[in-house]
C-alpha positions in Angstrom: 124.6 -39.0 -149.9 124.7 -41.1 -146.4 127.9 -41.3 -144.6 129.1 -43.9 -142.5 128.6 -41.4 -139.1 125.3 -40.8 -140.3 124.3 -44.8 -140.3 125.5 -44.7 -136.7 129.4 -45.2 -136.5 131.4 -42.6 -136.0 134.9 -43.2 -136.7 136.6 -40.3 -135.6 134.8 -40.6 -132.0 135.8 -44.2 -131.7 139.7 -43.0 -132.7 139.3 -40.4 -129.7 138.0 -42.8 -127.5 140.9 -45.1 -127.7 143.4 -42.5 -127.0 141.3 -41.5 -123.5 141.7 -45.3 -122.7 145.5 -45.6 -123.4 146.5 -44.1 -120.1 144.6 -46.8 -118.5 145.7 -49.9 -120.8 149.5 -48.4 -120.6 149.4 -49.0 -116.6 149.0 -52.7 -117.0 151.8 -53.3 -119.6 155.4 -54.9 -118.4 158.6 -55.7 -120.1 157.0 -58.6 -122.1 154.5 -56.4 -123.8 156.0 -55.5 -127.5 153.4 -53.6 -129.0 150.9 -50.5 -128.6 147.3 -50.4 -129.0 145.9 -50.1 -132.4 147.8 -52.6 -134.4 146.2 -56.0 -135.7 147.4 -57.8 -132.6 148.7 -58.2 -129.4 152.1 -59.0 -128.9 153.8 -60.7 -125.6 157.2 -62.1 -125.3 156.9 -65.2 -123.3 159.2 -65.2 -120.5 160.0 -68.9 -121.2 163.2 -68.8 -119.0 161.0 -69.0 -115.8 159.3 -72.1 -116.6 160.7 -75.6 -117.1 157.6 -77.4 -119.1 155.1 -74.5 -119.6 151.3 -75.2 -120.5 149.3 -72.1 -121.7 146.0 -72.0 -120.2 143.4 -69.7 -121.6 139.5 -69.0 -120.6 136.7 -66.5 -122.2 133.7 -65.2 -120.3 131.3 -62.3 -119.8 129.4 -61.1 -116.9 125.9 -62.0 -117.6 123.0 -60.0 -116.8 125.2 -57.9 -114.0 125.5 -55.7 -116.7 121.6 -54.5 -116.2 122.6 -53.4 -112.9 125.5 -51.6 -114.1 122.9 -49.7 -116.8 120.5 -48.8 -114.3 123.1 -47.6 -111.7 125.2 -45.9 -114.4 128.2 -47.1 -112.9 130.7 -48.8 -115.1 134.0 -49.2 -113.5 133.4 -52.3 -111.2 132.0 -54.6 -114.5 135.5 -54.5 -115.7 137.2 -55.9 -112.5 134.6 -58.3 -112.2 135.1 -59.8 -115.7 138.8 -59.8 -115.3 138.7 -61.6 -111.7 136.3 -64.3 -113.1 138.4 -64.9 -116.0 141.6 -65.5 -113.1 139.8 -67.5 -111.3 138.9 -69.9 -113.7 142.6 -70.4 -114.9 143.6 -70.6 -111.7 141.9 -73.4 -110.7 143.7 -75.3 -113.5 147.0 -74.1 -112.0 147.6 -71.2 -114.0 148.9 -67.6 -113.2 147.5 -64.8 -115.9 149.9 -63.6 -118.8 147.7 -61.0 -120.6 144.1 -60.4 -121.3 141.7 -59.2 -124.4 138.5 -57.7 -124.2 135.6 -57.2 -126.2 133.3 -54.3 -125.8 130.4 -53.6 -128.2 127.8 -50.7 -128.0 125.0 -49.5 -130.3 126.4 -46.0 -130.2 129.8 -45.1 -128.7 129.6 -43.3 -125.0 133.3 -42.5 -124.6 132.8 -41.8 -120.9 131.2 -45.1 -120.3 133.7 -46.9 -122.5 136.7 -45.1 -120.2 135.0 -46.4 -117.3 134.8 -50.0 -118.4 138.4 -50.0 -119.4 139.6 -48.4 -116.4 138.0 -50.9 -114.5 139.8 -53.9 -116.6 143.1 -52.0 -116.0 142.8 -51.7 -112.8 141.9 -56.0 -112.1 144.7 -56.5 -114.8 147.3 -54.7 -112.6 146.1 -56.6 -109.4 146.5 -59.7 -111.2 149.7 -59.1 -112.9 148.0 -59.6 -116.3 148.8 -57.2 -119.1 145.8 -55.9 -121.1 147.1 -56.0 -124.6 144.5 -55.4 -126.8 140.9 -55.9 -127.6 138.0 -54.7 -130.0 135.5 -52.2 -129.3 132.7 -52.6 -131.7 129.9 -49.8 -132.4 126.8 -51.4 -133.9 123.8 -49.3 -134.6 120.4 -50.4 -133.9 122.0 -54.1 -132.4 122.0 -52.8 -128.7 119.2 -50.7 -127.0 120.0 -47.2 -126.0 122.7 -47.3 -123.0 123.4 -50.8 -123.1 126.5 -52.4 -124.2 128.1 -56.3 -123.7 131.6 -57.1 -122.5 133.6 -60.2 -122.7 137.0 -61.0 -122.3 139.8 -63.7 -123.0 142.8 -64.7 -120.5 146.1 -66.5 -121.6 147.9 -67.8 -118.6 150.5 -70.5 -118.0 151.4 -73.5 -115.6 154.5 -75.6 -114.8 152.9 -79.2 -116.6 153.7 -80.7 -113.1 151.5 -78.5 -111.4 148.5 -78.9 -113.4 145.9 -79.7 -110.8 143.7 -81.4 -113.2 146.5 -83.9 -113.1 146.4 -84.6 -109.6 144.5 -87.4 -107.4 141.3 -86.5 -105.1 140.6 -89.1 -102.9 138.1 -90.1 -100.4 138.2 -88.3 -97.2 139.7 -85.0 -98.9 138.5 -82.0 -97.1 136.3 -79.2 -98.8 137.7 -75.9 -97.5 135.5 -72.8 -98.6 136.7 -69.1 -99.5 134.0 -66.4 -99.0 132.8 -64.5 -101.7 132.1 -61.4 -102.0 128.1 -61.9 -103.4 126.6 -62.9 -106.0 130.2 -62.5 -108.2 128.8 -62.8 -111.6 126.5 -65.7 -111.5 122.7 -65.8 -110.6 121.4 -62.3 -111.7 118.5 -63.3 -113.5 117.1 -65.2 -110.9 118.3 -62.2 -108.4 116.9 -59.2 -110.6 113.1 -61.0 -111.3 113.1 -61.4 -107.6 114.7 -58.0 -106.2 113.5 -55.5 -108.7 109.8 -56.3 -108.1 110.5 -55.1 -104.3 112.8 -52.5 -104.8 114.7 -50.0 -107.0 118.3 -50.2 -107.3 118.8 -46.8 -105.5 116.7 -48.2 -102.3 118.7 -48.9 -99.2 117.7 -52.3 -98.1 118.3 -52.7 -94.2 119.7 -56.5 -94.4 121.9 -55.4 -96.6 123.3 -52.0 -95.0 123.3 -50.5 -98.5 121.6 -49.8 -101.5 120.5 -52.8 -103.5 122.7 -51.6 -106.5 125.7 -51.2 -104.3 125.2 -54.8 -103.2 124.5 -56.2 -106.7 127.4 -54.7 -108.3 130.2 -55.8 -105.5 133.4 -57.0 -107.4 134.0 -60.3 -107.9 136.8 -61.6 -106.2 140.0 -62.6 -107.4 141.6 -65.6 -105.4 144.9 -65.4 -107.5 147.2 -63.8 -104.5 146.0 -66.1 -101.7 146.2 -69.5 -103.8 148.9 -68.6 -106.1 151.8 -69.6 -103.2 149.3 -73.0 -102.7 149.8 -74.2 -106.3 152.9 -76.7 -105.5 151.8 -78.3 -102.8 151.3 -81.7 -103.1 148.6 -81.7 -100.5 146.3 -79.2 -102.7 144.1 -82.1 -104.9 141.9 -79.7 -106.5 140.1 -76.1 -106.9 136.8 -75.4 -108.0 136.0 -71.9 -108.9 131.8 -71.3 -107.8 130.1 -69.9 -110.6 127.1 -71.1 -112.5 125.8 -74.5 -111.2 126.6 -73.5 -107.5 129.1 -75.4 -105.0 128.0 -79.0 -106.2 127.9 -78.4 -109.7 131.0 -76.9 -110.1 132.8 -79.3 -107.5 131.3 -82.3 -109.9 133.3 -81.1 -112.4 136.8 -82.1 -111.0 135.6 -85.2 -108.9 135.9 -89.0 -110.2 132.8 -90.4 -111.1 132.7 -93.1 -108.3 133.1 -90.1 -105.9 130.1 -88.0 -104.4 130.1 -85.0 -102.0 129.3 -84.7 -98.5 128.5 -80.8 -98.3 127.4 -79.3 -94.5 125.2 -76.8 -95.8 125.3 -75.2 -92.3 129.2 -74.9 -91.8 128.8 -71.1 -92.9 126.7 -68.4 -92.7 125.3 -67.3 -96.0 125.6 -63.6 -96.8 122.2 -61.8 -96.5 121.7 -61.0 -99.9 121.2 -64.8 -100.6 118.5 -65.1 -97.8 116.9 -61.9 -99.2 116.5 -63.3 -102.2 115.5 -66.8 -101.3 112.9 -65.2 -98.6 111.6 -62.6 -101.1 111.4 -65.0 -103.7 110.2 -68.0 -102.1 112.8 -69.8 -104.0 113.5 -73.5 -103.2 116.4 -74.3 -101.7 117.4 -76.8 -104.7 117.1 -74.2 -107.1 119.0 -71.4 -105.3 121.9 -73.9 -104.5 121.8 -74.5 -108.1 122.1 -71.3 -109.4 124.4 -69.2 -106.6 127.3 -69.4 -104.9 125.7 -68.6 -101.3 128.8 -67.0 -99.9 131.5 -69.4 -101.0 133.6 -68.3 -104.1 136.4 -70.8 -104.1 136.8 -74.5 -102.6 140.0 -76.1 -102.2 140.1 -80.0 -101.8 142.6 -81.1 -99.8 144.5 -84.0 -98.1 143.0 -84.2 -94.3 146.4 -83.9 -92.9 147.1 -80.5 -94.8 144.3 -78.6 -92.5 146.8 -77.2 -90.3 148.9 -75.9 -92.6 146.5 -74.3 -94.8 144.8 -72.8 -91.9 148.1 -70.9 -91.0 148.4 -69.8 -94.7 145.0 -68.2 -94.8 145.3 -66.8 -91.3 148.6 -64.9 -92.8 146.6 -64.0 -95.6 144.1 -62.4 -93.7 141.6 -64.8 -95.5 138.5 -66.1 -93.9 137.8 -69.9 -94.8 135.2 -72.6 -94.0 135.5 -76.3 -93.5 132.4 -77.3 -95.7 132.5 -81.0 -96.2 134.6 -83.9 -97.7 135.0 -86.1 -100.6 133.1 -89.5 -100.0 
């Protein structure tokens, strides 16, 4: 006789793990959440009276091979934060604020402490962004993942007033590009970074150029820009937003400009974070390649009318947010 547990799936351990994360998940709930964990679906009462013409906006993503660094460091609480913040930024640049979040966590053999650490990070970022973590999927799949490894992805649902949707706005010649700093690689470029850096350092090595260990640098949390950008969404001088992920600054800006437009970027208008210089120099990485694969220290770009530069600077200063004028639309 062979039991399910003997085949590698421990249902009771999974149920215990869910009980252990409830305190984290419940901390993200608000009055719109109508169901608890454990049901077949999460129920969220849409706050329709807050909007005139609401449009639901969704996105799904993962954190890529940044997970490999978390495995090496045995540090798992920041990965969930990166996932939520990445998804928040993706719908933010459309004009949306988040409503709720769903996660997918898959592992070969469930480790309750690792699972709880990941979910605590998800919950922390959900609270910071005003999103409810209303459900998800935990999959234990023996022989599918290497020992000590897992995968995670997430889906976010947000809402925007139809009139505030940024894809509906007109980007014009002469519009300015204003870049907001990233915390580091965020969640892109890790395959290149690992190939270059792990040939010279271990994750626990202190790297003088970084003033921290390599692992600490590579696990820096992907920044959310929601709080600083949300008050600007209604401004008619804000013509576009781009989240700088895979494809780099040019690749992501080209997703939102017109076919007859181009970018004039001054690549010397900001100082790159040391991690990018380290990767480029150690790996002898071509400039074109590193521009394509990494954010180079700019995590979000605003496209604004030239006459809006003064009010934007005032707003960003009030939020203690650094910025760089990195170019314009031509």
